[in-house]
C-alpha positions in Angstrom: -1.0 37.0 -20.8 -2.1 34.8 -23.7 -4.1 37.9 -25.1 -1.1 40.3 -24.9 0.8 37.8 -27.3 -2.1 37.7 -29.8 -2.0 41.3 -30.0 1.7 41.5 -30.4 1.5 38.5 -33.0 -1.3 40.5 -35.0 0.9 43.7 -34.9 4.0 41.8 -36.2 1.8 40.5 -39.3 0.5 43.8 -40.0 -3.3 43.1 -39.0 -3.3 46.0 -36.7 -2.0 49.6 -37.0 0.5 51.3 -34.8 -2.1 53.3 -33.3 -4.4 50.4 -32.6 -1.7 48.5 -31.2 -1.1 51.3 -28.7 -4.7 51.3 -27.7 -4.8 47.5 -27.2 -1.6 47.5 -25.0 -2.7 50.4 -22.9 -6.1 48.3 -22.3 -3.7 45.5 -21.5 -2.1 47.6 -18.7 -5.5 48.6 -17.4 -6.5 44.8 -17.1 -3.0 44.0 -15.5 -3.7 46.5 -12.9 -7.3 45.5 -12.3 -6.0 41.9 -11.8 -3.3 43.2 -9.3 -5.8 45.2 -7.3 -8.2 42.2 -7.0 -5.4 39.9 -5.8 -4.0 42.4 -3.5 -6.0 41.1 -0.4 -5.3 37.5 -1.4 -8.8 36.8 -2.5 -10.5 37.4 -5.9 -14.3 37.8 -5.1 -16.9 36.8 -7.9 -17.7 40.6 -8.4 -13.9 41.1 -9.1 -13.7 38.2 -11.5 -16.8 39.4 -13.3 -15.1 42.7 -13.7 -11.8 41.1 -15.0 -13.8 38.7 -17.4 -15.7 41.7 -18.9 -12.6 43.6 -19.6 -10.7 40.6 -21.1 -14.0 39.9 -23.4 -14.1 43.7 -24.3 -10.3 43.6 -25.1 -10.8 40.4 -27.3 -13.7 42.0 -29.2 -11.8 45.1 -29.8 -8.9 43.0 -31.1 -11.1 41.0 -33.4 -12.8 44.2 -34.7 -9.3 46.0 -35.4 -7.8 42.8 -37.1 -10.8 42.9 -39.6 -11.3 46.5 -40.5 -9.8 48.0 -43.5 -8.2 51.1 -41.7 -4.5 51.3 -43.0 
């Protein structure tokens, strides 16, 4: 996933702390499981797609917030 690559890149550059990195990667695991669950029956319904998109949006917002805070 592109979002996971962005998280790893931010961690390598020191933009997020190890604790924030762990939280973001756990969130990616949840997203991955949600996608797998939605595709299990071969059809991703609009409701399932909306849930996946919402999770991805929240993860992107959280990454942006972590990258710009001053916690070190």
